[in-house]
N, C-alpha and C positions, 0 to 999 in steps of 0.2 A: 063511458063517460069521461071526458077530458076534465082535467083539473083546471078550473078557471080562477084566475087571481082577480079579486075584486078590490080595487083601491078607492072605491068611493068614500070610504070612511076617512081617507086622508083630507078631503075637502072640508070636513067639519072639525077637524082637530085644531086646537089652538096652536099658535105659531111656535111657542116654546117646545112643545111635544115634537113638532115637525123637525125643529133644529136639534132636539135630542136624539131623535131616530137617525138623522143625517150624520151627526157627530159620532154616534155609536157605530154606525155602518162604516164611516171612514176609520174610526179606531179599530174596528174588527179587521178591516182590510189591511191596515198598517201592522197590526199584531200578526196576522197570518203571513204577510210579507216578511216580517222580521224573523219569525220562526222557520218558515220554509225556505226562504231565499237568502236573506242577509246574513243570519248567524252562520249557516253552513259555509257560505261564501267567505265571511270574514275569518272563520276558523281555518278555511283552506288557504286564505291569503296569509294569515299569521304563520301557518306551517310553512308555506312557501318562502316567506321572509326569513324565518329561522333557518330553513334549508339553505337559502341563498347566503346567509351569513356564515353558516358552517362550511359551505363550499368555498366561500371567499377566504376563510381562515385556512382551509386545507390548501388552496391554491397558493396563498402566501407562503405557507410552510414548504410546499414543493418548490416554489421558486427559490426560496432560501436554500433549500437542500441542493438544488441544482448548481447554485453558485458554489456551495461547499464541495459538491462532487467534483466540479472543475478544479477547485483548489487542491483536492485530494489526488486527482489525476496528475496535475503538475508536480505535486510532491512525490508521487509514486515514480514519475519519470526521473526526477532528480535522484531518488533513492536507488532506483535501478542502475543509473549511471555510477553512483558511488559504489554499489555493490559490484559492478563489473571491474571497477579499478581495484577494489579490495580483493576481488577473486584473483587477479593477477598476482597481488602481493602475497596472498594467503590462499593458494588453491586447495582443492579437496585432496584427502589422503590418497585417493586413487591416482593422483598424478605424481606421486613420489618416484616411481620407476623412471619416468621421463626426466625428472630432475637429476636423478643419479646418472642417467645416460648423458645428460648434457654436461655434468661435471667431468665425466670421462672423456667426452668429445673436446672439452675445453683443454684438458690436459694434453690430448694428442695434437690439437691445433697449435699449442704453444710449445711443443716439443718437451713437455714435462713428463718424465716417466712416473707412472703411478705404480710404485713397488708393491704396495698393499692398499686395498680398498675394503674397509670393513664396516658395513652398515650395522648400526646398533639396533636396539629394540625400540619399536615405536611406543612412546610413552603418551597415553591418552589423558588429556586434560578437559575440563568442562568447556572451555572456549577455544582451545586449539591443541593440536598434537604436536609432539617434537620428537625428532630422531637425531642421534649423533652418529657421524660417520668419521671413523679414524682413517687418516690417510698417511702414508709414507711416500714421499716424493723424492725425485732426483732431477735436477736440471741446472742450467746456468742461472746466475743471479737474475739476469734480465728476463729470461723465460719464466722463471718462478714468480717474479713480481708481477709480470703481465698476467699470468694465470690467476694469481690471487686478486688482482685488480678486477679482472673480468668476473670472477665469482662475486666480488663486492658489487658490481654494477648489474647483477641479475635483477629482474623485476620483482622477484619474490624475496622474502625475508630469509637470509642465510647469515648466520653469525659464525665468524672465524675465531676459534679458541685454541689456546696452548700451542701456539706456533713456536717451533724451534728449528733453527737452521744450524747445521753443524758440518764438520769435515770439509772445509773448503779446499779445493784443489784447482790449480791454475791449468787451464787447457787452452788450445788455440781458439776455441769458440768463446771462451770467457771463464769466469770463475764457476766451477762446478760445485753445487752444494747438495747435501742431503738434508731432508727435513721431515718433520712430522707435525701434524696438525689435526685438529678436530673441527668438523663443520657441524654446526647445529641447524637443522632445517625445520621449518614449521609448516603446518598444514591445518585445514579445517577439519573437524571431526566428521 
């Protein structure tokens, strides 16, 4: 037996009951629509809007960070250039033997006899190391001054201390002098 829906009673109902049933049906449809479709969609929409705001905030932060990264890269390049310049002035301790060789080579190139060349002990400090070198030299006044001037012009820091020139003798090449001095050289730890 099939279920038959008989709506004959609707013809005999008063109008206000018909409108009440119609209003109740529309209200029931709207309530079902709200709970099954609109509320879940509005919650999803609210989550999406919040997620969009969060992502926008993150994007703005990343854009700002990108600008700062570019600034830091430029600063890093500048600091590397400064470091290279400073590395020439104050090289690492491992380059001390090459400096000692260059002092000996300067003496030879200016015809200054290095009678004694006594490197001292490397004194380690928190920011730099220093070493004293005691030199006894002999050469003409002109050659000695050129030798000392070229030591002064070296790219790295070299201090000349306790210079004393003595026993001048007149020779055909010029005034021959004997001297003693200390060089204080610096390096990075």
